[in-house]
N, C-alpha and C positions, 0 to 999 in steps of 0.2 A: 416429443415422448408424452404419449398418454398411458396413465396406468390404470387397473382394471373397471376401476368407477367412472372414465374418460372425464377424468379434468389434465388440463395439461401440466405436466411436472417439469421444470427448466434440471439444465445438470448443474445449476449451483446452488446453494443453501440459506432456506428459509431464515428473513432477517430477527432477530430473534436479540433477547441480551448476550445471550454465549456469543453469537455470533460477533457482535460488537469488541466484547473482552476479547476474542481470540483475533477479529481485526486489530486492534490495538497494539497488543504483544505483539503479534506480525509485524507491524511497523516497525518498530520496538525495535523486533532483533534485525530489518533490514536496516536499519542504522549502523547498529553494533555490528554488523556481520557483512558489511559493505563498507565501512569504515577500518575491520580487520584485513579484511584484504586489500585492498587499495593504497594507507595509510602505514599501518604496521606489518604486512607479509611485502606489499609491494612497495613498502618505505616514499610510497609519497611526500610525507611530513617530514621526512627526517633529514639531515644535509644532505645525504647522498642519493636527494631526490633528482632524478634525469639523469644519474651517468651514466646508468648502463644501456640509452637512447631510448627505453618507452615510457610512455606515462604512465602512471598506475590509475589513474580512476580510466582511461583508454581499456587501459587489459583488463583490469575488475570490471569496465562496462563488457565488455568483450565475452568473459569468462560467465558472466551471470545472466550474459544476453541468449549465450549459446542455451542456458539451460531454461533459460524464460521459452525459447521455441521451441525445444523439446517436450514442456512440459505442455504448454498451451497443445502444440499437435496431438498428445493423448490426453488431454481435456478435451479436444473436438473431438475425435475420434471415437471415443466412450459412449455407450448406450443407454448410460443413465449414471446419477450426481454418484461419486466416491471420494469421501469426505476429505481422505489424504492426499490423493490427489490434485482434488481444488485447492486443499490450505496448501502443498506443498507450489501451486503455481504460483498463489499471492504468494509465500515466500521469495520467488524468483525476481519477483516482478517488483519486489521492493527493494532487495537488494540491487535490482538491474537500475531502480529510480535512485535509487542513491549515488549510486557510484557514476550514473549516465550528468545527474545534473551538480554534483560535484566536480565532471569534467566540462559542462555548461557554463558554469557558473566563475570557475575559477581558471581551467586554463585554455579556455576560447575567449576568456576576458568579458563574460558579457554579463558579471557582477550580479550581484541576487535582484534588486529592482529587475534586469532586465532580464534575467533567466526566468522570474518566478511570471511574467508579463508575457512573455514568451511561448511558454510551459500551459497555461491559463489559455491562452488562443486555442491553443491543440487539444489540448480537454473539451474546450467548450465546439471544434470543431469537429470532432470527434461525435458529439453527442447529437449535433448539426445532422450530422452524414450518416449518423444511424436512426435517427427520428426519420430519414427522409427516404433509406432504402425501404425501412420496414415498418414504422406509424408508428414504435412503440420505444422506447429506453427503461419502460419498466420490466426489470430482473424477473419478474416472474413470468417473463415471455419468452425469456433467451433458454428456450427450446431446441432448435432449430441448429446450424453450422454457422449461416449467416447472421445470424443475433450474436451468436457466441463469438464472432469474428472478430466485430464493432466493441464486444463486453471486454474483452481484455486488450483492447488498443486503447479505450476508455480507462480502465484499471493501469496501464500502463504510464499515463500520460498524466492520471492526477497520482500515482506516488512519486513519480518526477517531479509534478510539478509541487507535493507536500514539501519535498526534501528543499528545494529550494525555498519554499515560502518560510518554512520552520529556518531556517539556519539566517535567513535576511531578520525575521523577528528576534530571534535569540543572539544575533551580532550586534544589536541596539542594546539600551540600557538597561532592556527587562532581563539580561541573559537568559540561561536554559530555564532554569528553577520559574522565571516570570511569563519565558515564551509558553510555557508547558501549563501554565494556569493560564493564558489568553486563550490560547487553544482549546482545553478542556472549558471555560466556563460560553465559550459559541457553541461547541460540541453540546452541551445544556441546555444553551438556547432554542437548538435546534429542534432538541427531543421535546423541548415547552412548544413549540411552536408544532409538534407534530401532535402533541396531544392534547394542546387546545385551541387547535384553529385549524381550518379549511384549507392550509394550504397546502396545494398541492405533494401527495406521501413521494411521490418517484421525485420531486424536484429537493424536496428534505434528504433522502436517502441518499443523491449523490452531492451534496454539500457536505453531508455527515460524512461519507464516503471520505469524499477530498481532505476532509477539517483533522479524520483522523491520523492522515501522514503526514503532518506538519507536529502534531502533538508526539508518533512514535517518535519522529524526527530529535527532538528536541530535549525527549525523556531518552531518547539513546544518549543522543550525546551531553547530557547533564551525566547519566552513567560513566561515558569512558573519557571525555576529555581533562586533562591537567588539572588540578584544584587549581592555579591559578591563572586560568580562564573559565572557572566558575563550575569546572566539573567533582565529581569523585573519583578521578582514576583510578575506577575498576579495569582489569583488565578487561580487553575486548573480546578474545577467544572465548575467557569465562563467564563473560557476562552474556555472549551469543547463546552459547550449550546448555547456561540456565533454562534461558528463554523460551530454547527450542523446546527444551525438556517440559516446561510449563504449557507450551500450548499442544503438547501430546499429550498431557494429562489431559487437557480441558478438551480437546477432540473424542477421546473414550469418554467422559464421564459426561460431559454435558450432551443431552438429544442432538443429532445429527438429521435434518432431515431437506428436504428438495423443495425451493421454491414452488409455491403452485399444489402444491401436495396439502390436503390435510392435517393435521395434527390429530392423536390418540384421542383429544379430548372431544374434540370436531366428529359433528355426523355424516 
């Protein structure tokens, strides 16, 4: 997409502080929302789990997977950047990533290390294929359908990886709050590298993007897991609705412009 001034404008948002704030909240909602469906509604973590012959994680993945495919289809066919459509697609990817990661690590028996390593390999493979086919993985160039397809493939893989990675670290002696601090510190270090070094901004973007998912996963688990397991035992549906309302408010309040488009302060 080209604007009136000849700038290449992507159909994804510009990376700003507001972008990262909404992204972290979206990944947190992905954890509480995914758990609300697979664990609470479908009863995967209850004594009756499996009694119906259905796997809650798999059914949850199917539900969110259908939503993800539908939103990606709408996003790819859109002619310009639509904030609400973009963030709805992100939410679908992060909830689908939650249930898919739980299915892989728990139901398939891959375990957290095996699941995390497999998913990391998929993220790297998606980025390499994207670069090989388009020449760049810079989100500022996500302005055509081919790049957008690779963009959403990479995002879905990274959302799934983040869930497995977050659960792996949180289930160690660190707990949910300790794991959140670890991933928060890693994000802070990534930001410092961006501002203070010449490390590739594209590499740092994808590093930060991946790290926001385990941060959201651990914060989400901290909110809704039982007190005996180190959580606050808040209602998953209530926490999900509260996060959704906050995200909607931020989308309205914070400036939303596509990557590649100049801000109002730019000439």
